[in-house]
VEXRO-183950 format. One record per residue (C-alpha): y, x, z; residue number from 0. Coordinates in pm, 1 decimal. Example, Ala and Ser with C-alpha at 12.3 -4.5 7.8 and 13.67 -1.06 7.14 Angstrom:
REM residues 2
+----------+----------+----------+-----+
:       c2 :       c1 :       c3 : seq :
+----------+----------+----------+-----+
:   -450.0 :   1230.0 :    780.0 :   0 :
:   -106.0 :   1367.0 :    714.0 :   1 :
+----------+----------+----------+-----+
REM end
This chain:
REM residues 268
+----------+----------+----------+-----+
:       c2 :       c1 :       c3 : seq :
+----------+----------+----------+-----+
: -14736.3 :   5224.9 :  -6096.3 :   0 :
: -14634.1 :   5559.8 :  -5947.8 :   1 :
: -14483.7 :   5797.7 :  -6202.1 :   2 :
: -14471.2 :   6168.7 :  -6164.0 :   3 :
: -14265.5 :   6442.8 :  -6326.1 :   4 :
: -14414.7 :   6555.5 :  -6657.5 :   5 :
: -14311.6 :   6922.3 :  -6608.0 :   6 :
: -14626.8 :   7133.0 :  -6580.2 :   7 :
: -14702.1 :   7211.6 :  -6216.4 :   8 :
: -14454.5 :   6969.8 :  -6068.1 :   9 :
: -14587.6 :   6690.7 :  -5843.1 :  10 :
: -14258.4 :   6517.0 :  -5760.3 :  11 :
: -14187.7 :   6152.2 :  -5841.6 :  12 :
: -13962.9 :   6079.0 :  -6138.5 :  13 :
: -13591.6 :   6027.9 :  -6057.8 :  14 :
: -13585.2 :   5669.2 :  -6183.0 :  15 :
: -13847.5 :   5423.1 :  -6308.8 :  16 :
: -13917.6 :   5489.9 :  -6677.9 :  17 :
: -13798.2 :   5849.1 :  -6662.0 :  18 :
: -14018.1 :   6148.2 :  -6726.3 :  19 :
: -13857.3 :   6404.5 :  -6501.0 :  20 :
: -13807.0 :   6437.6 :  -6125.0 :  21 :
: -13451.3 :   6468.6 :  -5996.7 :  22 :
: -13460.5 :   6852.9 :  -5984.2 :  23 :
: -13581.0 :   6892.6 :  -6339.3 :  24 :
: -13369.5 :   6610.3 :  -6470.9 :  25 :
: -13057.7 :   6778.7 :  -6328.6 :  26 :
: -13155.7 :   7114.9 :  -6470.9 :  27 :
: -13217.8 :   6963.2 :  -6810.3 :  28 :
: -12890.2 :   6762.2 :  -6781.6 :  29 :
: -12705.6 :   7091.2 :  -6702.2 :  30 :
: -12839.2 :   7256.7 :  -7019.9 :  31 :
: -12723.6 :   6963.7 :  -7227.4 :  32 :
: -12378.2 :   6964.9 :  -7062.5 :  33 :
: -12341.6 :   7339.7 :  -7101.7 :  34 :
: -12434.9 :   7303.4 :  -7469.0 :  35 :
: -12167.7 :   7035.8 :  -7509.3 :  36 :
: -11909.8 :   7253.3 :  -7328.1 :  37 :
: -11988.7 :   7549.5 :  -7558.7 :  38 :
: -11940.8 :   7327.2 :  -7859.6 :  39 :
: -11613.1 :   7195.5 :  -7730.1 :  40 :
: -11489.8 :   7551.9 :  -7676.8 :  41 :
: -11580.2 :   7663.2 :  -8028.9 :  42 :
: -11473.2 :   7339.5 :  -8197.2 :  43 :
: -11181.0 :   7128.9 :  -8064.5 :  44 :
: -11265.1 :   6770.2 :  -7981.6 :  45 :
: -11052.5 :   6515.1 :  -8163.8 :  46 :
: -11054.0 :   6301.7 :  -7850.0 :  47 :
: -10924.9 :   6576.7 :  -7625.6 :  48 :
: -10543.2 :   6602.7 :  -7583.4 :  49 :
: -10414.2 :   6895.0 :  -7791.5 :  50 :
: -10158.9 :   7002.0 :  -7523.7 :  51 :
: -10272.7 :   7125.4 :  -7184.3 :  52 :
:  -9926.9 :   7047.6 :  -7042.5 :  53 :
: -10037.5 :   6685.0 :  -6987.4 :  54 :
: -10356.6 :   6776.9 :  -6811.2 :  55 :
: -10386.1 :   6808.7 :  -6441.2 :  56 :
: -10599.2 :   7049.1 :  -6248.4 :  57 :
: -10737.9 :   6974.5 :  -5900.4 :  58 :
: -10457.9 :   7190.9 :  -5766.6 :  59 :
: -10189.7 :   6983.6 :  -5941.3 :  60 :
: -10349.1 :   6664.3 :  -5826.8 :  61 :
: -10351.0 :   6792.1 :  -5468.8 :  62 :
:  -9983.1 :   6871.5 :  -5489.0 :  63 :
:  -9901.0 :   6517.5 :  -5613.7 :  64 :
: -10105.7 :   6360.6 :  -5330.7 :  65 :
: -10006.6 :   6607.2 :  -5057.5 :  66 :
: -10364.5 :   6703.1 :  -4987.6 :  67 :
: -10556.0 :   7029.3 :  -4965.8 :  68 :
: -10657.1 :   7150.5 :  -5311.2 :  69 :
: -11008.6 :   7222.3 :  -5183.1 :  70 :
: -11056.8 :   6852.9 :  -5093.3 :  71 :
: -10997.6 :   6708.5 :  -5439.3 :  72 :
: -11311.3 :   6806.2 :  -5631.1 :  73 :
: -11557.3 :   6716.5 :  -5345.3 :  74 :
: -11398.9 :   6368.7 :  -5319.6 :  75 :
: -11417.8 :   6325.7 :  -5694.2 :  76 :
: -11779.6 :   6434.0 :  -5680.6 :  77 :
: -11855.7 :   6185.0 :  -5403.5 :  78 :
: -11708.3 :   5919.3 :  -5626.8 :  79 :
: -11947.2 :   6018.0 :  -5896.0 :  80 :
: -11681.3 :   6156.8 :  -6131.4 :  81 :
: -11794.7 :   6524.9 :  -6102.4 :  82 :
: -12120.7 :   6713.2 :  -6070.9 :  83 :
: -12121.1 :   7038.2 :  -5872.2 :  84 :
: -12305.5 :   7318.2 :  -6044.6 :  85 :
: -12366.7 :   7671.7 :  -5937.5 :  86 :
: -12056.6 :   7814.3 :  -6096.9 :  87 :
: -11822.5 :   7521.8 :  -6132.5 :  88 :
: -11786.0 :   7152.6 :  -6200.7 :  89 :
: -11906.9 :   6917.1 :  -6477.7 :  90 :
: -11754.0 :   6577.5 :  -6561.4 :  91 :
: -11998.2 :   6289.4 :  -6538.0 :  92 :
: -12006.7 :   6000.2 :  -6784.0 :  93 :
: -11811.8 :   5794.8 :  -6530.5 :  94 :
: -11561.8 :   6082.1 :  -6483.0 :  95 :
: -11499.5 :   6092.6 :  -6858.4 :  96 :
: -11419.2 :   5718.5 :  -6848.4 :  97 :
: -11160.5 :   5794.7 :  -6576.0 :  98 :
: -10987.2 :   6049.7 :  -6798.1 :  99 :
: -11170.7 :   6372.4 :  -6724.9 : 100 :
: -11152.6 :   6650.3 :  -6982.1 : 101 :
: -11426.6 :   6913.7 :  -6966.8 : 102 :
: -11311.8 :   7274.5 :  -7000.1 : 103 :
: -11479.4 :   7611.9 :  -6987.3 : 104 :
: -11335.9 :   7941.5 :  -6857.2 : 105 :
: -11499.9 :   8210.8 :  -7077.5 : 106 :
: -11353.8 :   8494.9 :  -6869.3 : 107 :
: -11515.5 :   8373.1 :  -6542.9 : 108 :
: -11804.4 :   8200.7 :  -6718.2 : 109 :
: -11719.9 :   7884.4 :  -6534.8 : 110 :
: -11699.3 :   7515.9 :  -6633.9 : 111 :
: -11413.5 :   7315.2 :  -6482.0 : 112 :
: -11243.6 :   6972.2 :  -6527.4 : 113 :
: -10891.1 :   6866.3 :  -6577.3 : 114 :
: -10747.7 :   6514.9 :  -6589.3 : 115 :
: -10503.2 :   6317.8 :  -6795.6 : 116 :
: -10201.7 :   6151.5 :  -6632.6 : 117 :
: -10381.7 :   5814.8 :  -6663.2 : 118 :
: -10591.6 :   5911.8 :  -6358.2 : 119 :
: -10294.9 :   5809.6 :  -6138.1 : 120 :
: -10298.9 :   5461.3 :  -6296.2 : 121 :
: -10657.9 :   5410.3 :  -6191.6 : 122 :
: -10664.4 :   5195.6 :  -5880.5 : 123 :
: -11008.5 :   5308.8 :  -5773.9 : 124 :
: -10902.9 :   5670.5 :  -5777.3 : 125 :
: -10573.5 :   5604.9 :  -5596.9 : 126 :
: -10721.6 :   5376.2 :  -5333.9 : 127 :
: -10974.7 :   5643.3 :  -5245.5 : 128 :
: -10701.2 :   5896.4 :  -5163.0 : 129 :
: -10475.3 :   5637.7 :  -4992.5 : 130 :
: -10726.3 :   5536.3 :  -4734.2 : 131 :
: -10805.2 :   5791.5 :  -4468.3 : 132 :
: -11080.6 :   5564.7 :  -4343.5 : 133 :
: -11317.0 :   5310.6 :  -4487.3 : 134 :
: -11327.0 :   5091.1 :  -4179.0 : 135 :
: -11056.7 :   4862.9 :  -4316.6 : 136 :
: -11176.8 :   4861.1 :  -4675.9 : 137 :
: -11210.9 :   4482.7 :  -4700.2 : 138 :
: -11000.4 :   4345.5 :  -4985.4 : 139 :
: -10743.4 :   4078.2 :  -4883.5 : 140 :
: -10608.1 :   3940.0 :  -5212.0 : 141 :
: -10643.6 :   3573.3 :  -5272.6 : 142 :
: -10818.0 :   3639.8 :  -5601.1 : 143 :
: -11114.5 :   3794.4 :  -5411.3 : 144 :
: -11150.7 :   3507.3 :  -5169.0 : 145 :
: -11458.8 :   3375.0 :  -5351.8 : 146 :
: -11640.3 :   3705.8 :  -5317.8 : 147 :
: -11540.2 :   3732.8 :  -4951.0 : 148 :
: -11672.3 :   3384.7 :  -4885.5 : 149 :
: -11997.3 :   3484.5 :  -5058.1 : 150 :
: -12036.1 :   3791.3 :  -4838.1 : 151 :
: -11960.6 :   3593.1 :  -4520.4 : 152 :
: -12200.7 :   3322.0 :  -4615.7 : 153 :
: -12496.9 :   3551.0 :  -4680.2 : 154 :
: -12417.9 :   3814.1 :  -4414.2 : 155 :
: -12368.0 :   3625.8 :  -4088.5 : 156 :
: -12404.9 :   3790.9 :  -3751.4 : 157 :
: -12330.2 :   4143.0 :  -3635.4 : 158 :
: -12565.6 :   4413.1 :  -3507.4 : 159 :
: -12451.0 :   4752.2 :  -3391.8 : 160 :
: -12652.8 :   5046.4 :  -3522.1 : 161 :
: -12721.5 :   5366.0 :  -3329.3 : 162 :
: -12449.5 :   5549.3 :  -3524.0 : 163 :
: -12192.3 :   5283.7 :  -3446.6 : 164 :
: -12196.4 :   5093.8 :  -3773.1 : 165 :
: -12169.8 :   4717.8 :  -3734.5 : 166 :
: -12423.3 :   4574.5 :  -3984.1 : 167 :
: -12494.4 :   4216.9 :  -4073.5 : 168 :
: -12868.7 :   4171.5 :  -4038.2 : 169 :
: -13169.7 :   4300.4 :  -3853.6 : 170 :
: -13303.8 :   4444.7 :  -4175.4 : 171 :
: -12986.1 :   4644.1 :  -4236.4 : 172 :
: -12998.3 :   4751.3 :  -3872.5 : 173 :
: -13345.1 :   4899.8 :  -3939.6 : 174 :
: -13222.3 :   5077.1 :  -4252.5 : 175 :
: -12911.2 :   5217.8 :  -4086.1 : 176 :
: -13097.7 :   5342.9 :  -3782.8 : 177 :
: -13368.3 :   5498.7 :  -4012.0 : 178 :
: -13105.1 :   5690.9 :  -4213.1 : 179 :
: -12935.1 :   5801.5 :  -3893.3 : 180 :
: -13262.0 :   5928.1 :  -3734.1 : 181 :
: -13346.4 :   6103.0 :  -4065.4 : 182 :
: -13023.4 :   6296.0 :  -4037.4 : 183 :
: -12874.1 :   6147.9 :  -4361.0 : 184 :
: -12497.4 :   6099.7 :  -4367.7 : 185 :
: -12427.0 :   5751.9 :  -4505.2 : 186 :
: -12164.2 :   5483.4 :  -4541.2 : 187 :
: -12209.2 :   5111.4 :  -4493.1 : 188 :
: -12068.5 :   4852.6 :  -4731.0 : 189 :
: -11883.2 :   5101.3 :  -4945.6 : 190 :
: -11708.8 :   4970.5 :  -5255.5 : 191 :
: -11856.8 :   5103.8 :  -5584.2 : 192 :
: -11616.2 :   5329.3 :  -5777.9 : 193 :
: -11590.9 :   5066.9 :  -6057.2 : 194 :
: -11335.0 :   4806.2 :  -6160.3 : 195 :
: -11569.6 :   4522.6 :  -6057.7 : 196 :
: -11540.2 :   4410.6 :  -5694.0 : 197 :
: -11883.6 :   4525.7 :  -5577.5 : 198 :
: -11995.6 :   4660.4 :  -5243.5 : 199 :
: -12323.3 :   4841.0 :  -5184.1 : 200 :
: -12521.9 :   4798.4 :  -4863.3 : 201 :
: -12555.5 :   5175.6 :  -4800.3 : 202 :
: -12428.1 :   5485.2 :  -4973.6 : 203 :
: -12569.1 :   5843.5 :  -4924.9 : 204 :
: -12317.9 :   6100.0 :  -5048.8 : 205 :
: -12598.6 :   6352.5 :  -5090.3 : 206 :
: -12723.9 :   6296.9 :  -5449.6 : 207 :
: -12495.9 :   5986.6 :  -5465.2 : 208 :
: -12764.9 :   5732.7 :  -5381.2 : 209 :
: -12690.2 :   5363.1 :  -5328.9 : 210 :
: -12923.7 :   5137.9 :  -5123.6 : 211 :
: -12947.5 :   4764.0 :  -5162.1 : 212 :
: -13148.1 :   4536.7 :  -4942.1 : 213 :
: -13230.7 :   4213.1 :  -5111.9 : 214 :
: -13278.6 :   3919.4 :  -4871.5 : 215 :
: -13223.2 :   3543.0 :  -4910.8 : 216 :
: -13450.0 :   3533.6 :  -5211.7 : 217 :
: -13472.6 :   3153.4 :  -5188.0 : 218 :
: -13094.3 :   3105.6 :  -5232.0 : 219 :
: -12990.2 :   3037.9 :  -5594.8 : 220 :
: -12634.2 :   3165.9 :  -5539.1 : 221 :
: -12762.7 :   3482.5 :  -5378.0 : 222 :
: -12998.9 :   3545.9 :  -5663.7 : 223 :
: -12721.9 :   3504.5 :  -5917.9 : 224 :
: -12510.6 :   3759.7 :  -5733.3 : 225 :
: -12814.4 :   3988.1 :  -5705.7 : 226 :
: -12853.1 :   3993.2 :  -6086.3 : 227 :
: -12485.5 :   4061.0 :  -6132.1 : 228 :
: -12503.4 :   4361.6 :  -5897.4 : 229 :
: -12817.3 :   4494.9 :  -6060.7 : 230 :
: -12649.9 :   4475.9 :  -6399.3 : 231 :
: -12351.9 :   4678.3 :  -6267.2 : 232 :
: -12580.8 :   4944.2 :  -6128.2 : 233 :
: -12757.4 :   4970.5 :  -6463.8 : 234 :
: -12427.3 :   4963.9 :  -6660.6 : 235 :
: -12290.5 :   5272.4 :  -6473.8 : 236 :
: -12629.1 :   5436.6 :  -6432.0 : 237 :
: -12587.0 :   5466.6 :  -6059.1 : 238 :
: -12875.1 :   5605.5 :  -5845.2 : 239 :
: -13014.6 :   5291.1 :  -5678.1 : 240 :
: -13286.0 :   5228.5 :  -5423.9 : 241 :
: -13379.6 :   4858.8 :  -5388.9 : 242 :
: -13540.8 :   4739.6 :  -5064.5 : 243 :
: -13713.7 :   4407.5 :  -4991.7 : 244 :
: -13867.0 :   4265.2 :  -4674.8 : 245 :
: -14201.2 :   4434.0 :  -4762.4 : 246 :
: -14031.3 :   4777.1 :  -4747.6 : 247 :
: -13852.8 :   4694.5 :  -4422.3 : 248 :
: -14188.4 :   4640.1 :  -4251.1 : 249 :
: -14262.1 :   5016.6 :  -4288.2 : 250 :
: -13961.1 :   5222.5 :  -4395.1 : 251 :
: -14142.2 :   5544.3 :  -4301.7 : 252 :
: -14387.3 :   5484.3 :  -4585.9 : 253 :
: -14137.0 :   5379.8 :  -4851.0 : 254 :
: -13798.3 :   5534.0 :  -4804.6 : 255 :
: -13907.6 :   5905.1 :  -4809.5 : 256 :
: -14078.3 :   5857.0 :  -5140.8 : 257 :
: -13783.2 :   5666.8 :  -5288.5 : 258 :
: -13533.8 :   5927.9 :  -5167.1 : 259 :
: -13743.0 :   6212.5 :  -5299.0 : 260 :
: -13705.9 :   6062.5 :  -5643.4 : 261 :
: -13339.8 :   6152.0 :  -5625.4 : 262 :
: -13390.8 :   6500.8 :  -5477.4 : 263 :
: -13347.7 :   6405.5 :  -5111.3 : 264 :
: -13631.5 :   6538.0 :  -4895.8 : 265 :
: -13669.3 :   6396.6 :  -4546.9 : 266 :
: -13880.3 :   6591.4 :  -4301.3 : 267 :
+----------+----------+----------+-----+
REM end
């Protein structure tokens, strides 16, 4: 059943199944809630927030530690899903808070910003993101991950080169990759999710942080088990997820634009 935004005069699809708002109105509402929380945290100290700012790191301090441009830090953190860019600053996401983000508010400039505890440098997901200048060699090599690698090899045999140069593992993924490329959407293929679990998405669109999964091999018990595990992780971290099946692949032009619009991405 198609669900539309409940805001009067809005005819957009809801951002996620079961939600009442489209992505635009959900984000606006979420911003109001976050700003309210920020105001409360300014007027009343949070017992969970470190009392001393000397242990908190700004994006500038993080950039100095990593030897990177200070302007590159927040956009990367946003792409990881740790920050949300708002008109006048940055808001920590739920995932960001779990990574050690501390929300602050500059009353003088009327601007929200985020600082980080030292623990951020102990987070392997965070550190690996900045260590790798490219995602082309992002395959894990430790022996403890061999089972997951075997699984991926078993259910993703064969290589097909997409128009944008990505080497994908099935004809269905080839169709998806080429569709995203022709739609002008910047995307990554087989990107590791920014979580502790060893999980790779099929496609990732930085714009609105949308993940795409194509579910094939529905008659394979092992594959179905892994599918349920991945779906649980997407739900656990509340990631934006689009799920595609063979029925969708038959006519992506009919399905993908509607699904993407639910997350605020409009394709002409």
